[in-house]
FIKOLZA-1660 file (N, C-alpha, C; in steps of 0.1 Angstrom, whole numbers, plus 5000, padded with zeros to 4 digits):
% residues 180
   i   px   py   pz ch aa at
   1 3438 2443 6419  A  X  N
   1 3442 2434 6408  A  X CA
   1 3450 2443 6398  A  X  C
   2 3462 2438 6394  A  X  N
   2 3470 2446 6384  A  X CA
   2 3465 2442 6370  A  X  C
   3 3463 2453 6362  A  X  N
   3 3459 2451 6349  A  X CA
   3 3471 2453 6339  A  X  C
   4 3469 2449 6327  A  X  N
   4 3479 2451 6317  A  X CA
   4 3482 2466 6316  A  X  C
   5 3472 2474 6316  A  X  N
   5 3474 2488 6315  A  X CA
   5 3483 2493 6327  A  X  C
   6 3480 2488 6339  A  X  N
   6 3488 2492 6351  A  X CA
   6 3503 2488 6349  A  X  C
   7 3505 2476 6343  A  X  N
   7 3519 2472 6341  A  X CA
   7 3526 2480 6331  A  X  C
   8 3519 2485 6321  A  X  N
   8 3525 2492 6310  A  X CA
   8 3527 2507 6313  A  X  C
   9 3519 2512 6322  A  X  N
   9 3520 2527 6326  A  X CA
   9 3534 2529 6332  A  X  C
  10 3540 2540 6327  A  X  N
  10 3553 2544 6331  A  X CA
  10 3565 2536 6326  A  X  C
  11 3562 2526 6317  A  X  N
  11 3573 2517 6312  A  X CA
  11 3582 2526 6303  A  X  C
  12 3595 2525 6305  A  X  N
  12 3605 2532 6297  A  X CA
  12 3614 2521 6291  A  X  C
  13 3615 2521 6278  A  X  N
  13 3624 2512 6271  A  X CA
  13 3639 2515 6275  A  X  C
  14 3646 2505 6279  A  X  N
  14 3660 2506 6282  A  X CA
  14 3667 2502 6269  A  X  C
  15 3675 2511 6265  A  X  N
  15 3683 2509 6252  A  X CA
  15 3697 2507 6256  A  X  C
  16 3703 2496 6250  A  X  N
  16 3717 2493 6252  A  X CA
  16 3724 2501 6242  A  X  C
  17 3735 2508 6246  A  X  N
  17 3743 2515 6237  A  X CA
  17 3750 2506 6227  A  X  C
  18 3753 2510 6215  A  X  N
  18 3760 2501 6206  A  X CA
  18 3773 2497 6211  A  X  C
  19 3777 2485 6207  A  X  N
  19 3790 2479 6212  A  X CA
  19 3799 2479 6200  A  X  C
  20 3811 2485 6202  A  X  N
  20 3822 2485 6192  A  X CA
  20 3827 2471 6190  A  X  C
  21 3828 2467 6178  A  X  N
  21 3833 2454 6175  A  X CA
  21 3849 2454 6176  A  X  C
  22 3853 2444 6184  A  X  N
  22 3868 2443 6187  A  X CA
  22 3870 2428 6187  A  X  C
  23 3883 2424 6189  A  X  N
  23 3886 2410 6192  A  X CA
  23 3879 2405 6204  A  X  C
  24 3877 2413 6214  A  X  N
  24 3870 2409 6226  A  X CA
  24 3855 2405 6223  A  X  C
  25 3849 2414 6215  A  X  N
  25 3834 2411 6212  A  X CA
  25 3833 2398 6203  A  X  C
  26 3843 2396 6195  A  X  N
  26 3842 2383 6187  A  X CA
  26 3844 2371 6197  A  X  C
  27 3853 2372 6206  A  X  N
  27 3855 2361 6216  A  X CA
  27 3842 2360 6224  A  X  C
  28 3836 2371 6229  A  X  N
  28 3823 2370 6236  A  X CA
  28 3812 2363 6228  A  X  C
  29 3811 2367 6215  A  X  N
  29 3801 2362 6206  A  X CA
  29 3803 2347 6204  A  X  C
  30 3816 2343 6202  A  X  N
  30 3820 2329 6200  A  X CA
  30 3816 2321 6212  A  X  C
  31 3820 2326 6224  A  X  N
  31 3817 2319 6236  A  X CA
  31 3802 2317 6239  A  X  C
  32 3795 2327 6236  A  X  N
  32 3780 2326 6239  A  X CA
  32 3774 2317 6229  A  X  C
  33 3777 2318 6216  A  X  N
  33 3771 2309 6206  A  X CA
  33 3775 2295 6209  A  X  C
  34 3788 2293 6213  A  X  N
  34 3793 2280 6216  A  X CA
  34 3784 2273 6227  A  X  C
  35 3782 2281 6238  A  X  N
  35 3774 2276 6249  A  X CA
  35 3760 2272 6244  A  X  C
  36 3754 2281 6237  A  X  N
  36 3740 2279 6232  A  X CA
  36 3739 2266 6223  A  X  C
  37 3749 2264 6214  A  X  N
  37 3749 2253 6205  A  X CA
  37 3752 2240 6214  A  X  C
  38 3761 2241 6223  A  X  N
  38 3765 2229 6231  A  X CA
  38 3753 2225 6239  A  X  C
  39 3745 2234 6245  A  X  N
  39 3733 2231 6253  A  X CA
  39 3723 2224 6244  A  X  C
  40 3721 2229 6232  A  X  N
  40 3711 2224 6223  A  X CA
  40 3715 2210 6218  A  X  C
  41 3728 2208 6216  A  X  N
  41 3733 2194 6211  A  X CA
  41 3730 2184 6223  A  X  C
  42 3734 2188 6235  A  X  N
  42 3732 2179 6246  A  X CA
  42 3717 2175 6248  A  X  C
  43 3708 2185 6247  A  X  N
  43 3694 2183 6248  A  X CA
  43 3689 2174 6237  A  X  C
  44 3694 2176 6225  A  X  N
  44 3690 2168 6213  A  X CA
  44 3694 2154 6215  A  X  C
  45 3706 2152 6219  A  X  N
  45 3711 2138 6221  A  X CA
  45 3704 2131 6232  A  X  C
  46 3698 2138 6241  A  X  N
  46 3691 2131 6252  A  X CA
  46 3676 2128 6249  A  X  C
  47 3672 2133 6237  A  X  N
  47 3658 2130 6233  A  X CA
  47 3656 2115 6230  A  X  C
  48 3644 2110 6234  A  X  N
  48 3641 2096 6231  A  X CA
  48 3633 2096 6218  A  X  C
  49 3626 2107 6215  A  X  N
  49 3617 2108 6203  A  X CA
  49 3621 2120 6195  A  X  C
  50 3623 2119 6182  A  X  N
  50 3626 2130 6174  A  X CA
  50 3613 2137 6170  A  X  C
  51 3609 2146 6178  A  X  N
  51 3596 2153 6176  A  X CA
  51 3598 2168 6174  A  X  C
  52 3588 2176 6177  A  X  N
  52 3589 2190 6175  A  X CA
  52 3601 2196 6184  A  X  C
  53 3603 2190 6195  A  X  N
  53 3614 2195 6204  A  X CA
  53 3627 2193 6196  A  X  C
  54 3629 2182 6190  A  X  N
  54 3641 2179 6182  A  X CA
  54 3642 2190 6170  A  X  C
  55 3631 2192 6164  A  X  N
  55 3631 2203 6153  A  X CA
  55 3636 2216 6159  A  X  C
  56 3630 2220 6170  A  X  N
  56 3633 2233 6176  A  X CA
  56 3648 2234 6180  A  X  C
  57 3653 2223 6186  A  X  N
  57 3667 2223 6189  A  X CA
  57 3676 2224 6177  A  X  C
  58 3673 2217 6166  A  X  N
  58 3681 2218 6154  A  X CA
  58 3680 2233 6148  A  X  C
  59 3668 2238 6149  A  X  N
  59 3665 2252 6144  A  X CA
  59 3674 2262 6152  A  X  C
  60 3675 2260 6165  A  X  N
  60 3683 2269 6173  A  X CA
  60 3698 2268 6170  A  X  C
  61 3703 2255 6168  A  X  N
  61 3717 2254 6164  A  X CA
  61 3719 2261 6151  A  X  C
  62 3710 2259 6141  A  X  N
  62 3711 2265 6128  A  X CA
  62 3712 2280 6130  A  X  C
  63 3703 2286 6138  A  X  N
  63 3702 2300 6141  A  X CA
  63 3715 2306 6147  A  X  C
  64 3721 2299 6157  A  X  N
  64 3733 2304 6163  A  X CA
  64 3745 2303 6153  A  X  C
  65 3745 2293 6145  A  X  N
  65 3756 2292 6135  A  X CA
  65 3755 2303 6125  A  X  C
  66 3743 2306 6120  A  X  N
  66 3741 2317 6111  A  X CA
  66 3744 2330 6117  A  X  C
  67 3740 2332 6129  A  X  N
  67 3743 2345 6136  A  X CA
  67 3758 2347 6137  A  X  C
  68 3765 2337 6141  A  X  N
  68 3780 2338 6143  A  X CA
  68 3786 2340 6129  A  X  C
  69 3782 2333 6119  A  X  N
  69 3788 2334 6106  A  X CA
  69 3786 2349 6100  A  X  C
  70 3774 2354 6102  A  X  N
  70 3772 2368 6098  A  X CA
  70 3780 2378 6106  A  X  C
  71 3782 2375 6119  A  X  N
  71 3789 2384 6128  A  X CA
  71 3804 2385 6123  A  X  C
  72 3810 2373 6121  A  X  N
  72 3824 2373 6118  A  X CA
  72 3827 2376 6103  A  X  C
  73 3817 2374 6095  A  X  N
  73 3818 2377 6080  A  X CA
  73 3824 2365 6073  A  X  C
  74 3825 2367 6060  A  X  N
  74 3829 2355 6052  A  X CA
  74 3844 2352 6053  A  X  C
  75 3847 2340 6052  A  X  N
  75 3861 2336 6052  A  X CA
  75 3867 2337 6038  A  X  C
  76 3858 2336 6028  A  X  N
  76 3862 2337 6014  A  X CA
  76 3853 2347 6006  A  X  C
  77 3857 2350 5995  A  X  N
  77 3849 2359 5986  A  X CA
  77 3852 2356 5971  A  X  C
  78 3842 2358 5963  A  X  N
  78 3843 2356 5949  A  X CA
  78 3852 2368 5944  A  X  C
  79 3861 2365 5935  A  X  N
  79 3870 2375 5930  A  X CA
  79 3863 2385 5921  A  X  C
  80 3867 2397 5922  A  X  N
  80 3861 2408 5913  A  X CA
  80 3848 2414 5918  A  X  C
  81 3844 2412 5930  A  X  N
  81 3832 2418 5936  A  X CA
  81 3834 2433 5937  A  X  C
  82 3823 2440 5934  A  X  N
  82 3823 2454 5935  A  X CA
  82 3811 2458 5944  A  X  C
  83 3811 2470 5949  A  X  N
  83 3800 2475 5958  A  X CA
  83 3787 2475 5951  A  X  C
  84 3787 2474 5937  A  X  N
  84 3774 2474 5930  A  X CA
  84 3768 2460 5929  A  X  C
  85 3777 2450 5931  A  X  N
  85 3772 2436 5930  A  X CA
  85 3762 2432 5941  A  X  C
  86 3752 2425 5938  A  X  N
  86 3743 2419 5948  A  X CA
  86 3749 2406 5952  A  X  C
  87 3752 2405 5965  A  X  N
  87 3759 2394 5971  A  X CA
  87 3751 2386 5981  A  X  C
  88 3756 2374 5984  A  X  N
  88 3750 2365 5994  A  X CA
  88 3762 2360 6002  A  X  C
  89 3760 2358 6016  A  X  N
  89 3769 2351 6024  A  X CA
  89 3765 2336 6022  A  X  C
  90 3773 2329 6015  A  X  N
  90 3770 2315 6012  A  X CA
  90 3777 2306 6021  A  X  C
  91 3770 2296 6027  A  X  N
  91 3776 2286 6035  A  X CA
  91 3781 2275 6026  A  X  C
  92 3794 2274 6024  A  X  N
  92 3800 2265 6014  A  X CA
  92 3796 2250 6018  A  X  C
  93 3796 2247 6031  A  X  N
  93 3790 2235 6036  A  X CA
  93 3776 2240 6042  A  X  C
  94 3765 2236 6036  A  X  N
  94 3752 2241 6041  A  X CA
  94 3750 2239 6056  A  X  C
  95 3743 2249 6062  A  X  N
  95 3742 2249 6076  A  X CA
  95 3734 2236 6081  A  X  C
  96 3724 2232 6073  A  X  N
  96 3717 2220 6077  A  X CA
  96 3726 2208 6079  A  X  C
  97 3736 2207 6070  A  X  N
  97 3746 2196 6071  A  X CA
  97 3755 2199 6083  A  X  C
  98 3759 2211 6086  A  X  N
  98 3767 2214 6097  A  X CA
  98 3760 2209 6110  A  X  C
  99 3747 2212 6111  A  X  N
  99 3739 2208 6123  A  X CA
  99 3739 2193 6124  A  X  C
 100 3737 2186 6114  A  X  N
 100 3737 2171 6114  A  X CA
 100 3751 2166 6118  A  X  C
 101 3761 2172 6113  A  X  N
 101 3775 2168 6116  A  X CA
 101 3778 2171 6131  A  X  C
 102 3773 2182 6136  A  X  N
 102 3775 2185 6150  A  X CA
 102 3767 2175 6159  A  X  C
 103 3755 2172 6156  A  X  N
 103 3746 2164 6165  A  X CA
 103 3752 2149 6165  A  X  C
 104 3758 2145 6154  A  X  N
 104 3763 2132 6153  A  X CA
 104 3778 2131 6158  A  X  C
 105 3783 2142 6162  A  X  N
 105 3797 2143 6167  A  X CA
 105 3808 2142 6157  A  X  C
 106 3805 2144 6144  A  X  N
 106 3815 2143 6133  A  X CA
 106 3824 2155 6132  A  X  C
 107 3819 2167 6137  A  X  N
 107 3827 2179 6138  A  X CA
 107 3825 2185 6151  A  X  C
 108 3834 2194 6155  A  X  N
 108 3833 2201 6168  A  X CA
 108 3825 2214 6166  A  X  C
 109 3821 2219 6177  A  X  N
 109 3814 2232 6177  A  X CA
 109 3823 2243 6171  A  X  C
 110 3836 2243 6174  A  X  N
 110 3845 2253 6169  A  X CA
 110 3846 2251 6154  A  X  C
 111 3846 2239 6149  A  X  N
 111 3847 2237 6134  A  X CA
 111 3834 2242 6127  A  X  C
 112 3823 2240 6134  A  X  N
 112 3810 2245 6128  A  X CA
 112 3809 2260 6128  A  X  C
 113 3814 2266 6140  A  X  N
 113 3813 2281 6141  A  X CA
 113 3823 2288 6131  A  X  C
 114 3834 2281 6128  A  X  N
 114 3843 2287 6118  A  X CA
 114 3843 2279 6105  A  X  C
 115 3831 2273 6101  A  X  N
 115 3830 2266 6089  A  X CA
 115 3832 2276 6077  A  X  C
 116 3835 2271 6066  A  X  N
 116 3838 2280 6054  A  X CA
 116 3825 2287 6049  A  X  C
 117 3826 2300 6048  A  X  N
 117 3815 2308 6042  A  X CA
 117 3822 2317 6031  A  X  C
 118 3814 2320 6022  A  X  N
 118 3819 2327 6010  A  X CA
 118 3809 2338 6006  A  X  C
 119 3814 2350 6003  A  X  N
 119 3806 2361 5998  A  X CA
 119 3806 2359 5982  A  X  C
 120 3794 2355 5977  A  X  N
 120 3792 2352 5963  A  X CA
 120 3783 2362 5957  A  X  C
 121 3784 2364 5944  A  X  N
 121 3774 2371 5937  A  X CA
 121 3761 2363 5938  A  X  C
 122 3750 2370 5940  A  X  N
 122 3737 2364 5942  A  X CA
 122 3734 2354 5931  A  X  C
 123 3737 2358 5918  A  X  N
 123 3734 2349 5907  A  X CA
 123 3742 2336 5908  A  X  C
 124 3754 2337 5913  A  X  N
 124 3762 2324 5914  A  X CA
 124 3757 2316 5926  A  X  C
 125 3753 2323 5936  A  X  N
 125 3747 2315 5948  A  X CA
 125 3734 2307 5943  A  X  C
 126 3726 2314 5935  A  X  N
 126 3714 2307 5930  A  X CA
 126 3718 2295 5921  A  X  C
 127 3728 2296 5913  A  X  N
 127 3733 2285 5905  A  X CA
 127 3737 2273 5914  A  X  C
 128 3745 2276 5924  A  X  N
 128 3749 2266 5933  A  X CA
 128 3737 2259 5940  A  X  C
 129 3728 2267 5945  A  X  N
 129 3717 2262 5952  A  X CA
 129 3707 2254 5944  A  X  C
 130 3707 2257 5931  A  X  N
 130 3698 2250 5922  A  X CA
 130 3702 2235 5921  A  X  C
 131 3715 2233 5922  A  X  N
 131 3720 2219 5921  A  X CA
 131 3722 2213 5935  A  X  C
 132 3726 2221 5944  A  X  N
 132 3731 2215 5957  A  X CA
 132 3725 2223 5969  A  X  C
 133 3712 2225 5969  A  X  N
 133 3706 2232 5980  A  X CA
 133 3706 2223 5992  A  X  C
 134 3712 2228 6003  A  X  N
 134 3712 2221 6016  A  X CA
 134 3720 2208 6015  A  X  C
 135 3729 2206 6005  A  X  N
 135 3737 2195 6004  A  X CA
 135 3750 2198 5997  A  X  C
 136 3760 2189 5998  A  X  N
 136 3772 2191 5990  A  X CA
 136 3777 2177 5986  A  X  C
 137 3783 2176 5975  A  X  N
 137 3788 2163 5970  A  X CA
 137 3800 2158 5978  A  X  C
 138 3807 2167 5985  A  X  N
 138 3820 2163 5991  A  X CA
 138 3822 2172 6003  A  X  C
 139 3820 2167 6015  A  X  N
 139 3822 2175 6027  A  X CA
 139 3836 2179 6029  A  X  C
 140 3845 2170 6027  A  X  N
 140 3859 2173 6030  A  X CA
 140 3865 2183 6020  A  X  C
 141 3862 2180 6007  A  X  N
 141 3867 2189 5996  A  X CA
 141 3855 2198 5993  A  X  C
 142 3852 2207 6002  A  X  N
 142 3839 2214 6002  A  X CA
 142 3837 2223 5990  A  X  C
 143 3847 2227 5982  A  X  N
 143 3846 2235 5970  A  X CA
 143 3840 2228 5959  A  X  C
 144 3838 2215 5960  A  X  N
 144 3833 2207 5949  A  X CA
 144 3819 2212 5944  A  X  C
 145 3811 2217 5953  A  X  N
 145 3798 2224 5949  A  X CA
 145 3800 2235 5939  A  X  C
 146 3811 2242 5941  A  X  N
 146 3814 2254 5932  A  X CA
 146 3820 2249 5919  A  X  C
 147 3829 2239 5920  A  X  N
 147 3837 2234 5909  A  X CA
 147 3826 2228 5899  A  X  C
 148 3816 2221 5904  A  X  N
 148 3806 2215 5895  A  X CA
 148 3796 2224 5890  A  X  C
 149 3793 2235 5896  A  X  N
 149 3782 2244 5892  A  X CA
 149 3787 2257 5886  A  X  C
 150 3798 2263 5892  A  X  N
 150 3803 2276 5887  A  X CA
 150 3818 2274 5885  A  X  C
 151 3822 2265 5875  A  X  N
 151 3836 2261 5874  A  X CA
 151 3846 2273 5871  A  X  C
 152 3841 2283 5865  A  X  N
 152 3850 2294 5861  A  X CA
 152 3852 2305 5872  A  X  C
 153 3846 2303 5884  A  X  N
 153 3847 2312 5894  A  X CA
 153 3860 2312 5901  A  X  C
 154 3865 2323 5905  A  X  N
 154 3878 2324 5912  A  X CA
 154 3874 2328 5926  A  X  C
 155 3880 2321 5936  A  X  N
 155 3877 2324 5950  A  X CA
 155 3890 2329 5957  A  X  C
 156 3888 2338 5966  A  X  N
 156 3899 2344 5973  A  X CA
 156 3896 2343 5988  A  X  C
 157 3907 2344 5996  A  X  N
 157 3905 2345 6010  A  X CA
 157 3899 2359 6012  A  X  C
 158 3894 2362 6023  A  X  N
 158 3887 2375 6026  A  X CA
 158 3898 2386 6024  A  X  C
 159 3911 2383 6026  A  X  N
 159 3921 2393 6025  A  X CA
 159 3925 2396 6011  A  X  C
 160 3919 2388 6001  A  X  N
 160 3922 2391 5987  A  X CA
 160 3932 2381 5981  A  X  C
 161 3938 2372 5989  A  X  N
 161 3947 2362 5983  A  X CA
 161 3939 2351 5976  A  X  C
 162 3943 2348 5964  A  X  N
 162 3936 2338 5956  A  X CA
 162 3939 2324 5961  A  X  C
 163 3930 2315 5960  A  X  N
 163 3932 2301 5964  A  X CA
 163 3929 2292 5953  A  X  C
 164 3934 2280 5953  A  X  N
 164 3931 2270 5943  A  X CA
 164 3920 2261 5948  A  X  C
 165 3908 2263 5945  A  X  N
 165 3897 2255 5950  A  X CA
 165 3897 2241 5946  A  X  C
 166 3905 2237 5936  A  X  N
 166 3906 2223 5932  A  X CA
 166 3915 2215 5941  A  X  C
 167 3923 2222 5949  A  X  N
 167 3932 2216 5958  A  X CA
 167 3932 2222 5972  A  X  C
 168 3920 2223 5977  A  X  N
 168 3918 2230 5990  A  X CA
 168 3907 2223 5998  A  X  C
 169 3911 2218 6010  A  X  N
 169 3902 2209 6017  A  X CA
 169 3898 2215 6031  A  X  C
 170 3890 2208 6038  A  X  N
 170 3885 2212 6051  A  X CA
 170 3898 2214 6060  A  X  C
 171 3908 2206 6059  A  X  N
 171 3920 2208 6067  A  X CA
 171 3927 2221 6064  A  X  C
 172 3928 2224 6051  A  X  N
 172 3934 2236 6046  A  X CA
 172 3927 2248 6052  A  X  C
 173 3913 2248 6052  A  X  N
 173 3905 2259 6057  A  X CA
 173 3909 2262 6072  A  X  C
 174 3910 2251 6080  A  X  N
 174 3912 2253 6094  A  X CA
 174 3927 2257 6098  A  X  C
 175 3936 2256 6088  A  X  N
 175 3949 2261 6091  A  X CA
 175 3949 2276 6091  A  X  C
 176 3939 2282 6085  A  X  N
 176 3938 2297 6084  A  X CA
 176 3926 2303 6092  A  X  C
 177 3916 2295 6095  A  X  N
 177 3904 2301 6102  A  X CA
 177 3901 2294 6115  A  X  C
 178 3898 2302 6125  A  X  N
 178 3895 2296 6138  A  X CA
 178 3894 2307 6148  A  X  C
 179 3893 2304 6160  A  X  N
 179 3891 2314 6171  A  X CA
 179 3904 2323 6171  A  X  C
 180 3902 2336 6175  A  X  N
 180 3913 2345 6177  A  X CA
 180 3923 2340 6187  A  X  C
% end
């Protein structure tokens, strides 16, 4: 009879060497996250009862979206950030809403994976969350959360180009952001 001790004896941890980030690794990450999200959506839609399984599937979609967003980094950033600032990667459209939009077929997986994210000062992120945690007053004009809570903030593209958040919609976002 094999014991746990027998199975553990001689075990050597296999370590994967670090992977250099390139355009190829972003594509691989996109494709993998896409497949995992697609599978979870299909399983969720096939459920007859919204029980713990439904919760776990939504949780997995949420997790893969967050992983991808952290991997690719923010699409926008608050102007004037310095290395001393405490920051948060903020989902301009909350991830819980992205998950619901995906499951109901209102957005594509690509749109969810490249949804707007913004590097904000932590204090500003808390102000936004205080009024609009896990929700937004306008999905299409997604900056409304910021306009209503931190109206003096200036937002830039990740490359430093300022944008007018009062006249910037979901469609404008996808003209600049998407798969390589």
